[in-house]
C-alpha positions as CSV (number, residue, x, y, z in Angstrom):
1,X,-151.0,3.0,-18.3
2,X,-153.6,0.4,-17.6
3,X,-152.4,-3.1,-16.7
4,X,-154.8,-6.1,-16.8
5,X,-154.2,-9.4,-15.0
6,X,-156.7,-12.3,-15.0
7,X,-157.0,-14.9,-12.3
8,X,-158.9,-17.5,-14.2
9,X,-159.2,-19.8,-11.1
10,X,-161.1,-17.1,-9.2
11,X,-162.8,-15.4,-12.1
12,X,-161.2,-12.1,-11.2
13,X,-159.9,-9.5,-13.6
14,X,-157.5,-7.1,-11.9
15,X,-157.3,-3.7,-13.6
16,X,-154.5,-1.5,-12.4
17,X,-154.1,2.2,-13.1
18,X,-150.4,2.4,-13.5
19,X,-148.9,5.9,-13.4
20,X,-147.5,6.0,-9.9
21,X,-145.3,9.0,-10.6
22,X,-148.4,11.2,-10.9
23,X,-150.6,9.3,-8.4
24,X,-152.3,7.4,-11.3
25,X,-153.8,10.6,-12.8
26,X,-155.7,9.8,-16.0
27,X,-155.3,11.3,-19.5
28,X,-157.7,11.0,-22.4
29,X,-155.7,7.9,-23.6
30,X,-155.7,6.5,-20.1
31,X,-159.5,6.8,-19.8
32,X,-159.8,5.0,-23.2
33,X,-157.6,2.2,-22.0
34,X,-159.5,1.9,-18.7
35,X,-162.8,1.8,-20.6
36,X,-161.5,-1.0,-22.8
37,X,-160.2,-3.0,-19.9
38,X,-163.7,-2.9,-18.3
39,X,-165.6,-3.5,-21.5
40,X,-163.5,-6.5,-22.5
41,X,-164.0,-8.4,-19.2
42,X,-165.8,-11.7,-19.2
43,X,-164.9,-12.5,-15.6
44,X,-167.5,-12.3,-12.8
45,X,-165.5,-9.8,-10.8
46,X,-163.3,-6.9,-11.7
47,X,-160.9,-5.6,-9.1
48,X,-159.9,-2.0,-9.7
49,X,-156.8,-0.7,-8.0
50,X,-154.0,1.9,-8.4
51,X,-150.3,1.3,-8.6
52,X,-147.9,2.6,-5.9
53,X,-149.0,4.7,-3.0
54,X,-152.3,6.1,-4.5
55,X,-155.5,4.8,-5.9
56,X,-156.1,7.6,-8.4
57,X,-155.7,11.4,-8.4
58,X,-158.4,11.7,-11.1
59,X,-157.9,13.9,-14.1
60,X,-154.4,14.7,-15.2
61,X,-154.0,18.4,-14.7
62,X,-151.5,18.7,-17.5
63,X,-154.2,17.5,-19.8
64,X,-156.8,19.9,-18.4
65,X,-154.3,22.8,-18.6
66,X,-153.7,21.9,-22.2
67,X,-157.3,22.8,-23.0
68,X,-156.2,26.4,-22.7
69,X,-159.6,27.4,-21.3
70,X,-161.4,25.8,-24.3
71,X,-164.8,25.0,-22.9
72,X,-165.8,22.5,-25.6
73,X,-162.6,20.4,-25.1
74,X,-163.1,20.5,-21.3
75,X,-166.7,19.4,-21.6
76,X,-165.7,16.5,-24.0
77,X,-163.1,15.4,-21.4
78,X,-165.7,15.4,-18.7
79,X,-168.0,13.3,-20.8
80,X,-165.2,10.8,-21.5
81,X,-164.7,10.3,-17.8
82,X,-168.4,10.0,-17.3
83,X,-168.5,7.3,-20.0
84,X,-165.8,5.3,-18.2
85,X,-167.7,5.6,-14.9
86,X,-170.9,4.4,-16.6
87,X,-169.0,1.5,-18.1
88,X,-167.9,0.5,-14.6
89,X,-171.4,0.9,-13.2
90,X,-173.1,-0.9,-16.1
91,X,-170.5,-3.8,-16.4
92,X,-172.0,-7.3,-16.1
93,X,-169.2,-8.0,-13.7
94,X,-169.2,-6.9,-10.1
95,X,-166.6,-4.1,-9.8
96,X,-164.7,-3.8,-6.5
97,X,-162.5,-0.8,-5.9
98,X,-159.5,-1.6,-3.7
99,X,-158.5,1.9,-2.4
100,X,-155.1,2.3,-0.9
101,X,-153.8,5.9,-0.4
102,X,-155.5,8.9,-2.0
103,X,-158.6,8.7,-4.1
104,X,-159.1,12.3,-5.3
105,X,-161.4,14.1,-7.7
106,X,-162.1,11.9,-10.7
107,X,-160.4,9.0,-8.9
108,X,-162.9,9.2,-6.1
109,X,-165.7,9.4,-8.8
110,X,-164.5,6.3,-10.5
111,X,-164.6,4.6,-7.1
112,X,-168.1,5.8,-6.6
113,X,-169.1,4.1,-9.8
114,X,-167.8,0.8,-8.5
115,X,-170.3,-1.7,-6.9
116,X,-168.2,-2.2,-3.8
117,X,-165.6,0.2,-2.3
118,X,-163.0,-1.2,0.1
119,X,-160.3,1.0,1.7
120,X,-157.1,0.2,3.5
121,X,-156.4,2.0,6.8
122,X,-154.2,4.4,4.8
123,X,-156.8,5.3,2.2
124,X,-158.0,8.9,2.0
125,X,-160.7,10.6,0.0
126,X,-161.6,14.0,-1.3
127,X,-162.8,16.4,-4.0
128,X,-160.0,19.1,-3.8
129,X,-160.8,20.7,-7.2
130,X,-162.9,23.4,-5.5
131,X,-159.8,24.8,-3.9
132,X,-158.6,26.0,-7.4
133,X,-162.0,26.6,-9.0
134,X,-162.9,23.2,-10.4
135,X,-164.6,20.0,-9.4
136,X,-164.4,16.4,-10.5
137,X,-166.9,15.9,-13.3
138,X,-167.0,12.2,-14.0
139,X,-170.4,11.6,-12.4
140,X,-169.6,12.5,-8.9
141,X,-172.3,15.2,-8.4
142,X,-174.8,12.5,-9.3
143,X,-173.4,9.6,-7.3
144,X,-171.9,11.2,-4.2
145,X,-175.3,12.4,-2.7
146,X,-176.8,9.0,-3.5
147,X,-174.1,7.2,-1.6
148,X,-173.4,9.5,1.4
149,X,-176.5,11.7,1.5
150,X,-177.0,15.3,0.5
151,X,-175.5,16.8,3.7
152,X,-172.2,14.8,3.6
153,X,-172.0,15.2,-0.2
154,X,-172.3,19.0,0.0
155,X,-169.8,19.3,2.8
156,X,-167.2,17.0,1.1
157,X,-167.6,18.9,-2.2
158,X,-167.7,22.4,-0.9
159,X,-164.9,22.1,1.7
160,X,-162.4,20.2,-0.5
161,X,-161.2,18.5,2.7
162,X,-159.5,15.2,3.0
163,X,-161.5,12.3,4.6
164,X,-159.7,9.4,6.3
165,X,-160.8,5.8,6.1
166,X,-162.6,5.9,9.4
167,X,-164.8,8.9,8.4
168,X,-165.4,7.3,4.9
169,X,-166.6,4.1,6.6
170,X,-168.9,6.0,9.0
171,X,-170.6,7.9,6.2
172,X,-170.9,4.9,3.9
173,X,-168.4,6.1,1.3
174,X,-166.7,2.7,1.7
175,X,-168.2,-0.4,3.0
176,X,-165.2,-2.0,4.7
177,X,-161.6,-1.3,5.8
178,X,-159.2,-4.1,5.0
179,X,-155.4,-4.4,4.9
180,X,-155.9,-6.2,1.6
181,X,-159.0,-5.1,-0.2
182,X,-158.7,-7.9,-2.8
183,X,-159.9,-10.4,-0.2
184,X,-163.4,-8.8,-0.7
185,X,-163.2,-9.4,-4.4
186,X,-162.3,-13.0,-3.7
187,X,-165.3,-13.4,-1.4
188,X,-167.6,-12.2,-4.1
189,X,-166.0,-14.3,-6.8
190,X,-166.5,-17.4,-4.7
191,X,-170.3,-17.0,-5.1
192,X,-172.4,-18.1,-8.0
193,X,-171.6,-15.7,-10.9
194,X,-175.1,-15.8,-12.3
195,X,-176.5,-14.8,-8.9
196,X,-174.1,-11.9,-8.4
197,X,-174.8,-10.6,-11.9
198,X,-178.5,-10.6,-11.4
199,X,-178.2,-9.0,-8.0
200,X,-176.0,-6.2,-9.4
201,X,-178.6,-5.5,-12.2
202,X,-181.5,-5.3,-9.7
203,X,-179.6,-3.2,-7.2
204,X,-178.3,-0.9,-9.9
205,X,-181.7,-0.4,-11.5
206,X,-182.0,3.4,-11.2
207,X,-183.7,6.3,-12.8
208,X,-182.6,9.0,-15.3
209,X,-179.0,10.2,-14.9
210,X,-178.1,11.5,-18.4
211,X,-179.5,15.0,-17.8
212,X,-177.7,15.4,-14.6
213,X,-174.4,14.3,-16.2
214,X,-174.9,16.7,-19.1
215,X,-175.3,19.6,-16.7
216,X,-172.3,18.4,-14.8
217,X,-170.1,18.3,-17.9
218,X,-171.3,21.7,-19.1
219,X,-170.5,23.2,-15.7
220,X,-167.0,21.7,-15.8
221,X,-166.3,23.1,-19.2
222,X,-167.4,26.6,-18.0
223,X,-165.1,26.4,-15.0
224,X,-162.1,25.2,-17.0
225,X,-162.6,28.2,-19.3
226,X,-162.9,30.6,-16.3
227,X,-160.0,29.2,-14.3
228,X,-157.4,28.3,-16.9
229,X,-154.8,30.5,-15.1
230,X,-155.5,28.9,-11.7
231,X,-155.0,25.4,-13.2
232,X,-151.7,26.5,-14.7
233,X,-150.6,27.9,-11.3
234,X,-151.3,24.5,-9.6
235,X,-148.8,22.9,-12.0
236,X,-146.0,25.4,-11.3
């Protein structure tokens, strides 16, 4: 599910979420593989991408449906996704998200955890879970307002609408639009790796987030319990 390719000459580790048939949606095992791929990196730059016509659809709804409304299992799944997002955010390497096609729900939230987000002209973004009674719970309620501001974050989350690359750039959700986002990873990898590592640590020096994430996971578990039938209906 997770493919890793290392370009030693450029000190770039390319991590590809590879489930194109389901828009690279992530299961529990997929999250574990992704966390390992991030944690094992000793390159200065990690380039995170999706296989096929999507970046990542987020949580695999078959997995969520399989919780059968069990609040504790849903909360544990949310915490697993949060842990992967934290691994991305806290990695010594600079993590660049190359977003082509849809980044939805948890997929958007994994991108939010990356240090740099670069979209193609065909990239799109959204938190559609609210349309069937859920929301992405992999740290997005913490990171989205921080990145795009409270007003934009509330509108994105509450409307469930799809945002195109131009709107994403204007609100700061992505920093650039490129036909090939990997070129940005290469630009960063060409710099002194000790300097990029120090800059990341300093720019990432933030305050308490564990309490917010705990509340987020608890809310997700409660909604999965309340909307189990709605989730099943989406899969039909």
